[in-house]
N, C-alpha and C positions, 0 to 999 in steps of 0.2 A: 504494500500500500504506500502510495506516495505521501510525502509530507503535507502536500496541499490537501489530499483527501483526509488525512488525519485531522488537520486543522478544521476543515469544513464539518467533519463528523463531531469533533469536540465542540464546535460552535453550536451545533444542533442540540447536543446533550446539555451543555451549560445553559443555553438560552431556554431550553425546555424546562430545566430545573428551576430557573429564575421565575418563569411564568407560573409553574406549579406552586412555588412558595408564595408568590404574589396572590395567586388565586386562593390559597388556603388562608392567608392573612386577611384578605378582604372579604372572604366568604363567597367569592365568585367561582362557582363550580364549573362554569364553562371555561374560564381562563385556566383553572387548575387542570381540567381535562385536556385542554390544548397543550399545556406544558408537558403533561405526561405523554401525550401522543408524539410531540416533537422530540422528547428524549428517547422514546422508543424508536423513532425514525433514525436518529443518530446511531443508536446501538445496532439497528438492523443494517445500516450502511456499513458499519465496522465488520459485522459478520459476513456480509456479502463480499466485501473487499478481501477479507481473509480467505473465503472460499475460492474466490477468483485467483488469488495468489497461489493457493494450494493446487488448483487445477493446472495453472500455467507451469508450476514447478514439475508436476507429474508429467505433463506433456513434454516438457523439455527433457526430462530424464528418459522418457521413452524414445524420443528422437535420438538422444545420445547413444542409447543401446542399439538402435537399429542402424546407426551410422557406422558402428564399429564392425 
């Protein structure tokens, strides 16, 4: 995962947490739910990027084995 991707995902998670806390503090359930959803999107992006990297590494390993 690139540094840029990590930064974007961290922004989603931190921003989501801030909205969630704001929603809890003000009693705004909609804002709280938006924050939770945004945080989950950031976590999902991290997992997807990790899976993508794993697949790429596996494909590269297989290519190396067939090239030999």
